[in-house]
LOVEXBA-588615 format. One record per residue (C-alpha): residue in one letter; chain; x negated, y, z negated. Coordinates in pm, 1 decimal, m for minus. Example, Ala and Ser with C-alpha at 12.3 -4.5 7.8 and 13.67 -1.06 7.14 Angstrom:
2
> r  c  c1  c2  c3
> a  A  m1230.0  m450.0  m780.0 $
> s  A  m1367.0  m106.0  m714.0 $
This chain:
233
> r  c  c1  c2  c3
> m  A  10.4  m13.3  m10.9 $
> k  A  m145.6  344.4  105.3 $
> k  A  m112.3  639.0  m93.2 $
> l  A  m214.8  1003.9  m23.4 $
> l  A  m199.7  1260.7  m256.5 $
> l  A  m100.6  1650.4  m189.2 $
> l  A  m216.1  1933.4  m411.9 $
> a  A  m119.3  2273.5  m292.6 $
> s  A  m313.7  2308.3  35.9 $
> c  A  m379.8  1934.1  86.9 $
> f  A  m161.2  1770.6  344.4 $
> l  A  m6.6  1455.6  239.2 $
> l  A  123.3  1165.5  439.9 $
> i  A  289.1  828.9  247.3 $
> t  A  354.1  509.1  353.0 $
> g  A  533.3  257.7  121.9 $
> i  A  642.9  344.1  m219.7 $
> s  A  487.4  635.1  m312.3 $
> g  A  464.9  968.3  m546.2 $
> t  A  294.8  1319.5  m466.4 $
> r  A  235.0  1610.4  m653.0 $
> a  A  234.2  1963.4  m568.9 $
> q  A  153.0  2240.8  m863.9 $
> s  A  474.2  2217.9  m983.2 $
> l  A  670.5  1951.8  m779.5 $
> q  A  665.4  1590.2  m849.0 $
> i  A  810.1  1383.8  m563.8 $
> t  A  896.2  1005.8  m601.9 $
> a  A  995.6  804.1  m291.3 $
> d  A  1188.7  467.4  m311.8 $
> e  A  1122.4  395.8  45.4 $
> l  A  942.2  586.7  354.0 $
> d  A  943.2  328.3  565.6 $
> l  A  1282.9  180.0  662.5 $
> t  A  1391.6  m71.6  902.0 $
> g  A  1785.7  m150.4  980.0 $
> p  A  1985.6  m244.8  1240.8 $
> a  A  2082.1  63.5  1500.3 $
> n  A  2463.5  52.9  1407.1 $
> l  A  2407.0  155.9  1056.1 $
> t  A  2277.4  467.4  900.6 $
> m  A  1941.7  420.6  695.8 $
> t  A  1880.1  632.6  381.2 $
> s  A  1558.6  722.0  185.2 $
> h  A  1602.9  872.6  m148.9 $
> i  A  1337.1  1125.2  m306.8 $
> a  A  1331.3  1226.4  m644.6 $
> i  A  1189.6  1593.8  m683.7 $
> s  A  1115.1  1721.1  m1015.1 $
> n  A  990.6  2062.4  m1160.9 $
> i  A  668.1  1933.5  m1370.4 $
> g  A  565.2  2311.0  m1418.5 $
> s  A  617.2  2570.0  m1692.0 $
> g  A  851.2  2796.6  m1466.2 $
> t  A  1122.9  2792.6  m1268.5 $
> v  A  1077.9  2690.0  m891.2 $
> s  A  1288.4  2812.2  m617.6 $
> l  A  1290.4  2501.1  m442.2 $
> v  A  1325.2  2479.8  m56.4 $
> i  A  1356.4  2191.5  157.7 $
> e  A  1242.3  2242.0  510.6 $
> r  A  1230.8  1970.3  806.8 $
> i  A  935.5  2048.6  1001.2 $
> t  A  891.6  1722.5  1231.7 $
> n  A  1183.7  1561.1  1392.0 $
> d  A  1034.7  1311.8  1637.6 $
> l  A  1355.8  1126.9  1710.4 $
> a  A  1454.3  829.1  1928.1 $
> t  A  1674.9  859.2  2201.3 $
> g  A  2004.8  881.4  2023.3 $
> h  A  1890.7  906.5  1693.3 $
> s  A  1969.1  1207.1  1452.2 $
> s  A  1835.9  1295.3  1099.6 $
> y  A  1980.0  1512.3  856.1 $
> f  A  1932.3  1550.7  459.5 $
> c  A  2086.9  1622.8  134.4 $
> w  A  2013.1  1766.0  m217.9 $
> g  A  2247.7  1626.9  m463.7 $
> a  A  2585.4  1647.1  m316.8 $
> l  A  2507.5  1931.4  m48.9 $
> c  A  2426.2  1780.2  300.7 $
> y  A  2326.8  1983.8  595.6 $
> p  A  2419.4  1905.2  937.7 $
> p  A  2136.9  1757.3  1181.7 $
> t  A  2094.0  2109.0  1372.8 $
> t  A  2006.5  2262.7  1026.4 $
> n  A  1638.5  2240.3  918.6 $
> v  A  1607.4  2478.8  631.5 $
> s  A  1772.6  2466.6  306.6 $
> q  A  1884.6  2756.3  101.5 $
> q  A  1700.8  2805.7  m236.1 $
> f  A  1801.1  2577.7  m514.7 $
> m  A  1663.7  2702.3  m859.5 $
> v  A  1517.0  2431.1  m1028.2 $
> n  A  1427.1  2458.8  m1408.1 $
> p  A  1134.9  2319.6  m1629.0 $
> g  A  1158.1  1955.6  m1646.2 $
> e  A  1463.1  1914.4  m1394.8 $
> g  A  1511.2  1796.6  m1057.2 $
> d  A  1750.9  1603.4  m816.3 $
> t  A  1735.2  1356.6  m572.6 $
> m  A  1732.1  1431.9  m190.4 $
> k  A  1836.6  1209.8  73.1 $
> a  A  1704.4  1183.1  403.4 $
> y  A  1951.4  1003.7  630.0 $
> l  A  1868.2  874.0  983.9 $
> n  A  2178.0  807.2  1213.5 $
> p  A  2059.5  540.8  1498.5 $
> t  A  2416.5  580.9  1678.2 $
> g  A  2370.2  201.9  1825.4 $
> d  A  2024.3  268.8  1987.8 $
> v  A  1720.1  70.0  1929.7 $
> g  A  1392.7  294.0  1853.3 $
> t  A  1163.5  432.6  1616.4 $
> s  A  1199.6  773.1  1475.7 $
> h  A  951.1  1002.9  1244.2 $
> v  A  1075.0  1286.0  1044.8 $
> t  A  858.3  1487.1  799.3 $
> y  A  1002.0  1700.6  554.7 $
> r  A  807.3  1973.2  324.0 $
> v  A  952.9  2106.8  m4.7 $
> y  A  813.2  2414.2  m151.0 $
> d  A  880.4  2700.3  m410.5 $
> a  A  1002.2  3001.6  m185.8 $
> d  A  826.7  3240.2  m462.2 $
> n  A  500.9  3036.8  m415.6 $
> p  A  471.3  2878.5  m79.7 $
> t  A  137.2  2724.2  m127.9 $
> d  A  307.7  2507.4  m395.6 $
> s  A  428.3  2220.4  m157.1 $
> a  A  423.4  1880.9  m83.0 $
> s  A  468.9  1677.6  272.4 $
> f  A  599.2  1355.2  346.2 $
> t  A  667.9  1164.6  636.5 $
> i  A  973.2  900.9  691.9 $
> t  A  978.7  629.7  947.8 $
> y  A  1290.6  493.0  1055.7 $
> n  A  1285.7  163.1  1261.4 $
> a  A  1642.1  75.5  1419.7 $
> t  A  1665.8  m273.9  1530.2 $
> t  A  1914.1  m477.9  1737.9 $
> v  A  2206.9  m541.0  1570.3 $
> g  A  2266.6  m881.1  1417.5 $
> v  A  2553.9  m1132.0  1386.0 $
> e  A  2674.2  m993.5  1046.0 $
> e  A  2660.8  m629.7  1162.6 $
> l  A  2873.1  m705.1  1444.9 $
> s  A  3102.2  m895.8  1219.8 $
> l  A  3132.6  m555.1  984.5 $
> d  A  3203.4  m377.3  1317.1 $
> k  A  3474.3  m579.2  1399.5 $
> m  A  3637.3  m608.4  1022.2 $
> l  A  3580.3  m286.5  892.3 $
> s  A  3560.0  80.5  1081.3 $
> p  A  3397.0  401.4  972.1 $
> a  A  3601.9  630.8  741.3 $
> t  A  3756.1  960.9  911.4 $
> p  A  3737.6  1210.3  805.3 $
> n  A  3381.9  1172.8  652.0 $
> p  A  3271.1  1402.2  458.7 $
> a  A  3650.0  1371.6  311.8 $
> d  A  3807.0  1617.3  96.9 $
> q  A  4149.7  1488.7  m37.4 $
> y  A  4166.7  1129.3  144.4 $
> t  A  3987.6  932.1  441.7 $
> r  A  4120.2  676.2  627.9 $
> l  A  4020.0  320.2  750.1 $
> n  A  4098.0  22.2  985.3 $
> y  A  4032.3  m330.1  834.9 $
> n  A  4100.9  m642.7  1014.8 $
> v  A  4023.7  m981.8  782.6 $
> n  A  4115.1  m1351.5  768.2 $
> s  A  4194.6  m1346.1  446.2 $
> l  A  4412.0  m1172.1  188.1 $
> n  A  4158.9  m1238.4  m115.8 $
> s  A  4000.8  m901.3  36.3 $
> k  A  3936.2  m584.8  m112.8 $
> i  A  3753.2  m245.0  m70.5 $
> v  A  3514.7  m171.6  m348.7 $
> i  A  3361.7  198.3  m367.1 $
> t  A  3053.2  265.9  m538.9 $
> n  A  2811.9  542.7  m627.9 $
> l  A  2453.5  547.1  m542.3 $
> l  A  2337.8  394.4  m870.9 $
> g  A  2557.0  112.5  m769.2 $
> g  A  2843.3  183.9  m1007.4 $
> v  A  3210.6  76.8  m896.5 $
> v  A  3419.9  360.8  m930.7 $
> r  A  3725.8  193.8  m738.0 $
> e  A  3826.9  m127.4  m619.3 $
> i  A  4153.5  m147.1  m366.1 $
> p  A  4286.2  m513.9  m309.8 $
> l  A  4420.1  m547.1  66.3 $
> t  A  4779.0  m655.8  101.9 $
> d  A  4748.4  m742.8  463.1 $
> k  A  4519.1  m894.2  698.4 $
> k  A  4508.3  m583.7  910.1 $
> n  A  4605.6  m255.3  888.9 $
> t  A  4512.5  113.0  823.5 $
> l  A  4427.9  223.4  473.7 $
> l  A  4462.8  552.3  351.1 $
> m  A  4231.3  609.4  74.6 $
> p  A  4286.7  920.0  m181.3 $
> t  A  3942.0  1101.7  m228.7 $
> s  A  4062.3  1411.7  m424.6 $
> d  A  3995.7  1258.7  m772.4 $
> l  A  3605.6  1126.1  m687.1 $
> r  A  3386.0  1396.8  m746.4 $
> a  A  3171.9  1540.9  m471.6 $
> g  A  2874.7  1325.5  m378.0 $
> i  A  2776.8  1032.2  m186.9 $
> y  A  2949.6  675.9  m208.3 $
> l  A  2951.6  352.2  m58.7 $
> y  A  3267.8  150.8  50.9 $
> s  A  3217.1  m222.2  94.8 $
> l  A  3423.6  m495.1  245.8 $
> i  A  3480.2  m775.3  25.4 $
> v  A  3632.5  m1098.1  139.9 $
> d  A  3668.6  m1438.1  m60.9 $
> n  A  3425.1  m1299.1  m297.2 $
> r  A  3168.0  m1240.8  m37.0 $
> t  A  3011.1  m886.0  84.9 $
> i  A  3073.5  m845.7  456.2 $
> g  A  2908.2  m525.9  456.6 $
> s  A  2925.1  m142.6  337.6 $
> r  A  2949.4  191.1  474.8 $
> k  A  2837.4  538.7  351.0 $
> l  A  3126.8  783.0  241.9 $
> i  A  3029.3  1145.1  155.8 $
> v  A  3304.7  1338.7  m59.2 $
> t  A  3300.0  1737.3  m53.8 $
> h  A  3569.1  1959.3  m216.6 $
> r  A  3653.1  2260.4  m39.4 $
């Protein structure tokens, strides 16, 4: 496993599970080299903390967006997500000892290929207090299980959702349910399916703004999961 460190002006490129530090910003990534089927969105989670003694005006900037054909990338800080056309976030005030998780997404939209996306995080009041990291996304040929998920569970619409979202399902057993979990794996809702094929209108007004996964469970077997973003206007 290779780890390189960036302190202030030194450039850092990380592969694998790594941690990096600037003068005040500490960055820990769960995975920076991702591989997945081309029909599913890939996500890297990067914990960013202020380990300095003063408040940091954190900015996240996408500085390289080397994408394969058909791919798009976007990122979120906490519950706030930016579209693929946005490269620079707003400023976030991060107090000493505090932080949050950045999520860096790659949507292959069914296209096989490799994309490289580089992000830089820095203090707007002291831009030399910065760190950079590159995420590699490898979108591979869709396997049989992923094709089954496409046939049995549709993407949620709208997504991001405010008051509700809807999805279509097609299962071969009434011992089936939709399970919604947060990013920590905690179950926030279970919805038994009363028909083998139908459209499910799923309320989201009572869910806190954030990112969730909804999974299709058939006969106690997880067929697959998809991402759901909840935002409240």
